[in-house]
VEXVO-736424 format. One record per residue (C-alpha): x, y, z. Coordinates in nm, 2 decimals, m for minus. Layout:
# residues N
[[X Y Z]]
...
This chain:
# residues 557
[[0.36 m1.13 m1.32]]
[[0.50 m1.32 m1.97]]
[[0.60 m1.62 m2.13]]
[[0.58 m1.96 m2.23]]
[[0.29 m2.00 m1.98]]
[[0.53 m2.29 m1.87]]
[[0.72 m2.11 m1.67]]
[[0.59 m1.84 m1.45]]
[[0.66 m1.67 m1.17]]
[[0.47 m1.34 m1.03]]
[[0.60 m1.03 m0.81]]
[[0.34 m0.88 m0.58]]
[[0.18 m0.55 m0.71]]
[[0.18 m0.61 m1.07]]
[[0.30 m0.93 m1.08]]
[[0.44 m1.07 m1.40]]
[[0.55 m1.41 m1.52]]
[[0.89 m1.53 m1.57]]
[[0.93 m1.76 m1.88]]
[[1.19 m1.95 m2.11]]
[[1.23 m1.76 m2.43]]
[[1.35 m1.74 m2.73]]
[[1.45 m1.48 m3.00]]
[[1.12 m1.40 m3.20]]
[[1.15 m1.44 m3.58]]
[[0.79 m1.57 m3.63]]
[[0.52 m1.35 m3.78]]
[[0.11 m1.46 m3.82]]
[[0.03 m1.74 m4.03]]
[[m0.07 m1.68 m4.40]]
[[m0.30 m2.03 m4.43]]
[[m0.03 m2.18 m4.63]]
[[0.06 m2.54 m4.52]]
[[0.39 m2.53 m4.36]]
[[0.68 m2.75 m4.51]]
[[0.76 m3.04 m4.29]]
[[1.04 m3.22 m4.31]]
[[0.99 m3.61 m4.29]]
[[1.25 m3.86 m4.11]]
[[1.25 m4.21 m4.06]]
[[1.26 m4.13 m3.65]]
[[0.89 m4.06 m3.71]]
[[0.97 m3.71 m3.55]]
[[0.80 m3.42 m3.78]]
[[0.95 m3.09 m3.81]]
[[0.78 m2.80 m3.95]]
[[1.02 m2.59 m4.16]]
[[1.01 m2.20 m4.13]]
[[1.16 m1.95 m4.38]]
[[1.48 m1.97 m4.16]]
[[1.60 m2.26 m3.95]]
[[1.57 m2.03 m3.64]]
[[1.19 m2.10 m3.70]]
[[1.19 m2.42 m3.75]]
[[1.00 m2.62 m3.43]]
[[0.85 m2.98 m3.36]]
[[0.54 m3.08 m3.56]]
[[0.25 m3.09 m3.36]]
[[0.06 m3.43 m3.30]]
[[m0.20 m3.38 m3.58]]
[[m0.31 m3.09 m3.79]]
[[m0.34 m2.80 m3.66]]
[[m0.67 m2.69 m3.72]]
[[m0.79 m3.05 m3.51]]
[[m0.54 m2.97 m3.22]]
[[m0.72 m2.65 m3.17]]
[[m1.05 m2.77 m3.20]]
[[m0.99 m3.06 m2.96]]
[[m0.80 m2.82 m2.72]]
[[m1.10 m2.56 m2.70]]
[[m1.35 m2.84 m2.69]]
[[m1.16 m2.94 m2.35]]
[[m1.17 m2.61 m2.18]]
[[m1.50 m2.58 m1.98]]
[[m1.37 m2.91 m1.80]]
[[m1.03 m2.75 m1.77]]
[[m1.18 m2.41 m1.58]]
[[m1.41 m2.58 m1.41]]
[[m1.20 m2.83 m1.23]]
[[m0.93 m2.54 m1.16]]
[[m1.18 m2.32 m1.00]]
[[m1.32 m2.61 m0.80]]
[[m1.00 m2.74 m0.68]]
[[m0.89 m2.41 m0.59]]
[[m1.19 m2.22 m0.45]]
[[m1.12 m1.94 m0.69]]
[[m1.45 m1.75 m0.73]]
[[m1.48 m1.72 m1.12]]
[[m1.27 m1.66 m1.42]]
[[m1.36 m1.54 m1.81]]
[[m1.16 m1.71 m2.08]]
[[m1.11 m1.63 m2.43]]
[[m0.94 m1.82 m2.75]]
[[m0.84 m1.64 m3.06]]
[[m0.76 m1.85 m3.36]]
[[m0.66 m1.81 m3.72]]
[[m0.78 m1.43 m3.67]]
[[m1.11 m1.54 m3.49]]
[[m1.27 m1.56 m3.16]]
[[m1.31 m1.92 m3.14]]
[[m1.42 m1.97 m2.76]]
[[m1.52 m1.70 m2.49]]
[[m1.71 m1.77 m2.17]]
[[m1.76 m1.70 m1.81]]
[[m1.75 m1.95 m1.55]]
[[m1.85 m1.91 m1.14]]
[[m1.93 m1.58 m0.96]]
[[m1.74 m1.22 m0.99]]
[[m1.83 m1.20 m0.61]]
[[m1.87 m1.42 m0.33]]
[[m2.11 m1.18 m0.10]]
[[m2.39 m1.20 m0.41]]
[[m2.30 m1.49 m0.62]]
[[m2.35 m1.32 m0.95]]
[[m2.21 m1.52 m1.23]]
[[m1.95 m1.41 m1.41]]
[[m2.01 m1.36 m1.79]]
[[m1.86 m1.26 m2.14]]
[[m1.90 m0.86 m2.06]]
[[m1.79 m0.96 m1.69]]
[[m1.48 m0.67 m1.63]]
[[m1.17 m0.77 m1.44]]
[[m0.88 m0.57 m1.30]]
[[m0.59 m0.76 m1.52]]
[[m0.28 m0.62 m1.26]]
[[0.00 m0.66 m1.50]]
[[m0.11 m0.80 m1.80]]
[[m0.16 m0.40 m1.84]]
[[0.18 m0.41 m1.94]]
[[0.20 m0.56 m2.29]]
[[m0.09 m0.36 m2.36]]
[[0.07 m0.04 m2.30]]
[[0.36 m0.21 m2.49]]
[[0.11 m0.16 m2.84]]
[[m0.01 0.15 m2.69]]
[[0.35 0.30 m2.76]]
[[0.44 0.09 m3.06]]
[[0.13 0.25 m3.21]]
[[0.20 0.61 m3.10]]
[[0.55 0.53 m3.30]]
[[0.36 0.44 m3.59]]
[[0.21 0.77 m3.59]]
[[0.47 0.99 m3.51]]
[[0.81 0.98 m3.72]]
[[0.98 1.16 m3.44]]
[[0.90 0.95 m3.16]]
[[1.09 0.63 m3.11]]
[[1.18 0.37 m2.82]]
[[1.51 0.50 m2.82]]
[[1.42 0.86 m2.70]]
[[1.56 0.90 m2.36]]
[[1.23 1.00 m2.15]]
[[1.35 1.32 m1.98]]
[[1.28 1.44 m2.37]]
[[0.96 1.46 m2.24]]
[[0.96 1.45 m1.89]]
[[1.23 1.74 m1.88]]
[[1.18 1.73 m1.44]]
[[1.19 1.34 m1.42]]
[[1.54 1.23 m1.24]]
[[1.70 0.94 m1.11]]
[[1.95 0.85 m0.79]]
[[2.24 0.87 m1.05]]
[[2.24 1.20 m1.31]]
[[2.41 0.93 m1.60]]
[[2.08 0.70 m1.56]]
[[1.84 1.00 m1.54]]
[[2.02 1.17 m1.88]]
[[2.02 0.86 m2.10]]
[[1.79 0.62 m1.98]]
[[1.53 0.53 m2.29]]
[[1.15 0.45 m2.32]]
[[1.30 0.14 m2.43]]
[[1.51 0.08 m2.07]]
[[1.20 0.15 m1.90]]
[[1.01 m0.09 m2.06]]
[[1.24 m0.36 m2.07]]
[[1.30 m0.32 m1.65]]
[[1.65 m0.26 m1.72]]
[[1.70 0.13 m1.55]]
[[1.82 0.00 m1.22]]
[[1.48 0.12 m1.02]]
[[1.48 m0.22 m0.76]]
[[1.17 m0.44 m0.78]]
[[0.92 m0.27 m0.57]]
[[1.06 0.10 m0.61]]
[[0.77 0.31 m0.58]]
[[0.51 0.07 m0.48]]
[[0.58 0.12 m0.12]]
[[0.46 0.49 m0.20]]
[[0.14 0.37 m0.42]]
[[0.03 0.16 m0.11]]
[[0.01 0.46 0.12]]
[[m0.19 0.68 m0.08]]
[[0.05 0.87 m0.32]]
[[m0.04 0.93 m0.70]]
[[0.18 0.93 m1.03]]
[[0.27 1.26 m1.00]]
[[0.41 1.24 m0.62]]
[[0.57 0.88 m0.67]]
[[0.76 1.01 m1.02]]
[[0.89 1.31 m0.77]]
[[1.05 1.11 m0.54]]
[[1.21 0.83 m0.73]]
[[1.56 1.00 m0.73]]
[[1.62 0.86 m0.40]]
[[1.59 0.52 m0.46]]
[[1.91 0.36 m0.47]]
[[1.93 0.19 m0.85]]
[[2.11 m0.13 m0.92]]
[[2.35 m0.12 m1.28]]
[[2.19 0.02 m1.56]]
[[2.13 m0.17 m1.83]]
[[2.32 m0.49 m1.68]]
[[2.04 m0.61 m1.44]]
[[1.69 m0.69 m1.52]]
[[1.50 m0.54 m1.21]]
[[1.09 m0.56 m1.27]]
[[0.97 m0.23 m1.19]]
[[0.58 m0.13 m1.20]]
[[0.70 0.24 m1.16]]
[[0.95 0.24 m1.38]]
[[0.74 0.09 m1.69]]
[[0.47 0.32 m1.59]]
[[0.75 0.64 m1.62]]
[[0.79 0.53 m2.01]]
[[0.41 0.52 m2.01]]
[[0.39 0.84 m1.90]]
[[0.69 0.99 m2.14]]
[[0.49 0.84 m2.43]]
[[0.15 1.04 m2.34]]
[[0.33 1.33 m2.25]]
[[0.51 1.38 m2.59]]
[[0.13 1.37 m2.71]]
[[0.03 1.65 m2.47]]
[[m0.20 1.41 m2.33]]
[[m0.28 1.20 m1.99]]
[[m0.24 0.83 m1.99]]
[[m0.57 0.72 m2.01]]
[[m0.64 0.97 m2.28]]
[[m0.36 0.82 m2.50]]
[[m0.49 0.44 m2.39]]
[[m0.82 0.51 m2.52]]
[[m0.71 0.71 m2.83]]
[[m0.49 0.46 m2.99]]
[[m0.56 0.14 m2.88]]
[[m0.91 0.06 m2.67]]
[[m1.13 0.26 m2.93]]
[[m0.99 0.16 m3.30]]
[[m0.97 m0.20 m3.17]]
[[m1.34 m0.16 m3.02]]
[[m1.24 m0.25 m2.65]]
[[m1.53 m0.07 m2.55]]
[[m1.53 m0.25 m2.18]]
[[m1.14 m0.18 m2.13]]
[[m1.05 0.15 m1.92]]
[[m0.72 0.23 m1.75]]
[[m0.95 0.47 m1.46]]
[[m1.03 0.29 m1.18]]
[[m1.37 0.49 m1.08]]
[[m1.47 0.36 m1.46]]
[[m1.39 0.02 m1.35]]
[[m1.61 0.06 m1.04]]
[[m1.88 0.20 m1.23]]
[[m1.93 m0.08 m1.41]]
[[m2.23 m0.32 m1.36]]
[[m2.09 m0.61 m1.46]]
[[m1.73 m0.62 m1.29]]
[[m1.56 m0.87 m1.11]]
[[m1.50 m0.82 m0.72]]
[[m1.14 m0.88 m0.63]]
[[m1.10 m1.19 m0.36]]
[[m0.79 m1.19 m0.13]]
[[m0.71 m1.55 m0.02]]
[[m0.77 m1.59 0.33]]
[[m0.69 m1.99 0.37]]
[[m0.65 m2.33 0.16]]
[[m0.94 m2.30 m0.09]]
[[m1.08 m1.98 0.10]]
[[m1.13 m1.64 m0.09]]
[[m1.31 m1.34 0.07]]
[[m1.39 m1.02 m0.07]]
[[m1.19 m0.78 0.19]]
[[m0.99 m0.51 m0.05]]
[[m1.06 m0.29 m0.36]]
[[m0.72 m0.20 m0.51]]
[[m0.67 0.15 m0.72]]
[[m0.40 0.10 m0.94]]
[[m0.47 0.44 m1.13]]
[[m0.08 0.53 m1.02]]
[[0.07 0.28 m1.21]]
[[m0.18 0.26 m1.47]]
[[0.04 0.17 m1.75]]
[[0.19 m0.12 m1.56]]
[[m0.11 m0.26 m1.38]]
[[m0.44 m0.03 m1.42]]
[[m0.60 m0.17 m1.67]]
[[m0.92 m0.30 m1.65]]
[[m1.08 m0.51 m1.93]]
[[m1.31 m0.84 m2.04]]
[[m1.15 m1.15 m2.18]]
[[m1.35 m1.04 m2.53]]
[[m1.18 m0.73 m2.50]]
[[m0.81 m0.87 m2.51]]
[[m0.91 m1.11 m2.73]]
[[m0.96 m0.83 m2.99]]
[[m0.57 m0.70 m2.87]]
[[m0.41 m1.05 m2.97]]
[[m0.61 m1.08 m3.27]]
[[m0.41 m0.71 m3.38]]
[[m0.09 m0.89 m3.23]]
[[m0.10 m1.23 m3.41]]
[[m0.23 m1.03 m3.70]]
[[0.12 m0.85 m3.77]]
[[m0.04 m0.54 m3.62]]
[[m0.33 m0.54 m3.84]]
[[m0.67 m0.47 m3.79]]
[[m0.96 m0.56 m4.04]]
[[m0.72 m0.64 m4.28]]
[[m0.55 m0.27 m4.22]]
[[m0.27 m0.16 m4.12]]
[[m0.27 m0.04 m3.78]]
[[0.08 m0.06 m3.62]]
[[0.43 m0.10 m3.81]]
[[0.52 m0.46 m3.79]]
[[0.84 m0.39 m3.79]]
[[0.79 m0.15 m3.43]]
[[0.56 m0.44 m3.37]]
[[0.84 m0.70 m3.36]]
[[1.06 m0.49 m3.14]]
[[0.86 m0.48 m2.89]]
[[0.84 m0.86 m2.90]]
[[1.19 m0.91 m2.92]]
[[1.41 m1.02 m2.66]]
[[1.57 m0.70 m2.48]]
[[1.65 m0.85 m2.10]]
[[1.78 m1.18 m1.97]]
[[1.52 m1.24 m1.69]]
[[1.63 m1.56 m1.58]]
[[1.79 m1.94 m1.64]]
[[2.15 m1.81 m1.66]]
[[2.39 m1.96 m1.37]]
[[2.14 m2.24 m1.26]]
[[2.27 m2.56 m1.48]]
[[2.35 m2.61 m1.78]]
[[2.02 m2.77 m1.95]]
[[1.83 m2.47 m1.77]]
[[1.66 m2.22 m2.03]]
[[1.77 m1.85 m2.07]]
[[1.43 m1.63 m2.06]]
[[1.39 m1.28 m2.15]]
[[1.15 m0.99 m2.16]]
[[1.12 m0.74 m2.45]]
[[0.90 m0.44 m2.41]]
[[0.62 m0.53 m2.17]]
[[0.63 m0.88 m2.19]]
[[0.82 m1.18 m2.20]]
[[0.93 m1.38 m2.50]]
[[0.98 m1.75 m2.44]]
[[0.93 m2.06 m2.62]]
[[0.70 m2.37 m2.59]]
[[0.88 m2.72 m2.54]]
[[0.83 m2.75 m2.92]]
[[1.02 m2.44 m3.01]]
[[0.74 m2.23 m3.10]]
[[0.77 m1.87 m2.99]]
[[0.58 m1.78 m2.72]]
[[0.50 m1.42 m2.61]]
[[0.28 m1.42 m2.26]]
[[0.21 m1.19 m1.97]]
[[0.09 m1.29 m1.62]]
[[m0.13 m1.04 m1.40]]
[[m0.19 m1.04 m0.98]]
[[m0.25 m0.84 m0.75]]
[[m0.26 m0.99 m0.40]]
[[m0.54 m0.84 m0.25]]
[[m0.75 m1.04 m0.54]]
[[m0.69 m1.10 m0.91]]
[[m0.48 m1.31 m1.14]]
[[m0.44 m1.31 m1.52]]
[[m0.26 m1.45 m1.79]]
[[m0.27 m1.40 m2.17]]
[[m0.06 m1.62 m2.41]]
[[0.01 m1.59 m2.77]]
[[0.21 m1.87 m3.05]]
[[0.22 m1.65 m3.36]]
[[0.35 m1.98 m3.56]]
[[m0.01 m2.10 m3.45]]
[[m0.21 m1.80 m3.49]]
[[m0.36 m1.90 m3.20]]
[[m0.38 m1.68 m2.84]]
[[m0.54 m1.76 m2.49]]
[[m0.65 m1.54 m2.23]]
[[m0.77 m1.65 m1.84]]
[[m0.91 m1.33 m1.62]]
[[m0.95 m1.43 m1.26]]
[[m1.09 m1.26 m0.94]]
[[m0.86 m1.46 m0.68]]
[[m0.54 m1.35 m0.55]]
[[m0.25 m1.51 m0.76]]
[[m0.36 m1.89 m0.74]]
[[m0.18 m2.04 m1.02]]
[[m0.52 m2.11 m1.16]]
[[m0.45 m1.89 m1.48]]
[[m0.12 m2.04 m1.58]]
[[m0.23 m2.39 m1.56]]
[[m0.55 m2.33 m1.78]]
[[m0.29 m2.19 m2.02]]
[[m0.06 m2.45 m1.95]]
[[m0.29 m2.72 m2.02]]
[[m0.40 m2.55 m2.31]]
[[m0.11 m2.52 m2.51]]
[[m0.01 m2.93 m2.43]]
[[m0.37 m3.02 m2.54]]
[[m0.29 m2.84 m2.88]]
[[0.07 m2.96 m2.90]]
[[0.08 m3.30 m2.79]]
[[m0.32 m3.39 m2.77]]
[[m0.24 m3.43 m2.38]]
[[m0.08 m3.25 m2.07]]
[[0.30 m3.30 m2.02]]
[[0.28 m3.24 m1.65]]
[[m0.01 m3.23 m1.38]]
[[m0.03 m2.85 m1.42]]
[[m0.34 m2.77 m1.16]]
[[m0.13 m2.93 m0.90]]
[[0.23 m2.71 m1.02]]
[[0.12 m2.38 m1.04]]
[[m0.09 m2.35 m0.72]]
[[0.20 m2.44 m0.52]]
[[0.42 m2.19 m0.76]]
[[0.16 m1.93 m0.63]]
[[0.10 m2.03 m0.25]]
[[0.33 m1.75 m0.11]]
[[0.20 m1.45 m0.31]]
[[m0.06 m1.48 0.01]]
[[0.19 m1.49 0.25]]
[[0.22 m1.16 0.54]]
[[0.53 m0.96 0.54]]
[[0.74 m0.76 0.79]]
[[1.01 m0.84 1.00]]
[[0.82 m0.96 1.33]]
[[0.58 m1.23 1.09]]
[[0.55 m1.53 1.34]]
[[0.73 m1.37 1.65]]
[[0.58 m1.28 1.99]]
[[0.73 m1.00 2.22]]
[[1.02 m1.11 2.40]]
[[0.91 m1.23 2.76]]
[[1.16 m1.04 2.91]]
[[1.09 m0.70 2.68]]
[[1.18 m0.40 2.82]]
[[0.89 m0.15 2.87]]
[[0.79 0.13 2.68]]
[[0.83 0.51 2.76]]
[[0.53 0.68 2.80]]
[[0.34 0.74 2.54]]
[[0.43 1.15 2.54]]
[[0.79 1.03 2.42]]
[[0.66 0.88 2.10]]
[[0.40 1.17 2.02]]
[[0.53 1.40 1.75]]
[[0.60 1.45 1.36]]
[[0.86 1.26 1.20]]
[[0.96 1.38 0.84]]
[[1.15 1.15 0.54]]
[[1.21 1.32 0.24]]
[[1.11 0.98 0.04]]
[[0.76 0.93 0.22]]
[[0.70 1.26 0.38]]
[[0.55 1.34 0.75]]
[[0.48 1.02 0.97]]
[[0.29 1.18 1.25]]
[[0.21 0.98 1.58]]
[[m0.08 1.06 1.83]]
[[m0.21 0.94 2.11]]
[[m0.57 0.91 2.24]]
[[m0.72 0.71 2.54]]
[[m0.37 0.54 2.57]]
[[m0.32 0.43 2.21]]
[[m0.06 0.54 1.98]]
[[m0.17 0.57 1.59]]
[[0.03 0.62 1.33]]
[[m0.02 0.78 1.04]]
[[0.15 0.82 0.67]]
[[0.04 0.94 0.33]]
[[m0.16 1.23 0.17]]
[[m0.36 1.38 0.45]]
[[m0.23 1.10 0.76]]
[[m0.47 0.85 0.55]]
[[m0.26 0.53 0.58]]
[[m0.31 0.46 0.96]]
[[m0.22 0.20 1.23]]
[[m0.18 0.14 1.62]]
[[0.18 0.09 1.78]]
[[0.20 m0.19 1.98]]
[[0.42 m0.23 2.30]]
[[0.71 m0.47 2.16]]
[[1.07 m0.45 2.36]]
[[1.14 m0.12 2.51]]
[[1.14 0.18 2.24]]
[[1.07 m0.07 1.98]]
[[0.73 m0.12 1.89]]
[[0.48 m0.29 1.68]]
[[0.26 m0.22 1.39]]
[[0.09 m0.38 1.11]]
[[0.10 m0.25 0.77]]
[[m0.15 m0.31 0.51]]
[[m0.15 m0.27 0.14]]
[[m0.08 m0.49 m0.18]]
[[0.24 m0.61 m0.03]]
[[0.12 m0.67 0.33]]
[[m0.18 m0.94 0.30]]
[[m0.36 m1.01 0.63]]
[[m0.13 m1.13 0.90]]
[[0.15 m0.90 0.81]]
[[0.36 m0.76 1.11]]
[[0.69 m0.48 1.16]]
[[0.84 m0.32 1.38]]
[[0.87 0.06 1.43]]
[[1.24 0.13 1.59]]
[[1.24 0.42 1.80]]
[[1.58 0.59 1.84]]
[[1.62 0.78 2.16]]
[[1.87 1.03 2.28]]
[[1.89 1.09 2.65]]
[[1.51 1.15 2.77]]
[[1.40 1.26 2.39]]
[[1.27 1.03 2.10]]
[[1.47 1.18 1.79]]
[[1.39 0.94 1.50]]
[[1.22 0.61 1.41]]
[[1.30 0.35 1.16]]
[[0.98 0.18 1.04]]
[[1.13 m0.11 0.89]]
[[0.87 m0.26 0.65]]
[[0.88 0.06 0.50]]
[[1.28 0.04 0.49]]
[[1.29 m0.25 0.24]]
[[1.16 m0.35 m0.08]]
[[0.95 m0.68 m0.13]]
[[1.16 m0.87 m0.38]]
[[1.33 m1.14 m0.16]]
[[1.69 m1.05 m0.11]]
[[1.66 m0.67 m0.11]]
[[1.86 m0.49 0.15]]
[[1.75 m0.17 0.37]]
[[1.72 0.09 0.12]]
[[1.70 0.41 0.41]]
[[1.39 0.50 0.28]]
[[1.15 0.41 0.56]]
[[1.46 0.60 0.85]]
[[1.21 0.93 0.99]]
[[1.37 1.18 1.14]]
[[1.19 1.39 1.45]]
[[1.03 1.70 1.33]]
[[0.82 1.81 1.59]]
């Protein structure tokens, strides 16, 4: 995917929800009855300490509203799974500092039919981001010398972006609020072909940047750089920092940032790609270690509930100070505009904090939320409403489907109004349907009927070099051309005739789902092939992005 759960959209690779946002000014409930203004119109307004904290009253008293919504959850979840075909889900609700609901539904793997239970571990994708912001907030709480305002090069002296000024001045805060100018998808392509975080960070200086600090560019590897800088400040890996600062103190014993540890869990949800209407299959395994701070966490709904309890308690754990409330509040303040502007005069503007969306419910209550999604088979959402001391998390093991967002939207509506305002289970799946679309410039195309013949296979065989991707090696065996990218040439695909020196190939990866097809445009100088552009790898996946030049290879041998 972040949000008011009622205005969400996800970008592949570590999906994020986009949300209606309002400035944060509400802390967790104290248990005292809020003051309420009474009007002749009958519309109740709950008065906060300041006017910016006022909100429309609930349809009944708070505890009764939450209890009724919780009672309705099983039916909501079961209906969502049945209607969409998503295999399984785990749901937890936190209310007034207690976990009041925690249940599993469906199956964790369609090939085994093993049921989801409260201990089932799910990859949570971009829901990792708000957890990572809490890890950084805890690090800042512990270290008086550390700040959101520190430039990352202070801790990563060898790191560079495409603009020397941005390299020197970009702060941890900039990376966590997606305002460095790193374009959406920057670095994701290298992860897809198998490179690790060290390689990817060493190549980020080649990625063309958007304008610094005045554009919002959702970036998995931008946020990852911010997390890696904080870990480096402590002389640790990110996995060590996450475990020491958040997972262990909160008792999140089933949570990890290491993919192998997720795979080792006996009770884990397999990922399921969407292969048709209401159809999900266990086809892929998504290793997100390279972007661990942005999308590499695996967890249970119960463990996420422990984290939400801490956040809703203003940074306290078991009544004791854990994260400085001022540092935590800054995390959930608005730092980037994510949408809503320049559409029309009634469209609310949405905002992003540090690793999370900051929005508002229809009743004016601050909503803190993030979605997560992998096209290869997971979709998640967690939403907190601090004014109500209420949080809900939904983890699913199907490709982006809108199910987590629909369940959360229905739940929040039931709390506020006693009924849903929209048919969310009809709305959200349609919003997310395109996330299972194939990618590439040749999708849906057929080779021209009058296509020119390709040259001899020997013309194309050789090694081609890119400063960004490294070597692209083309080999031939039994008349079939094969291209190889990535570490040790481990990412391979066949190259098939299309039209002359333009061949076709099937890209695979988080951003290239089944049905993807793209062109490999070889450049001929006389009788010799001198280079090739892999079109799919020459642009980033977000809509409207121009070719970036990174997928252009020059013949090296």
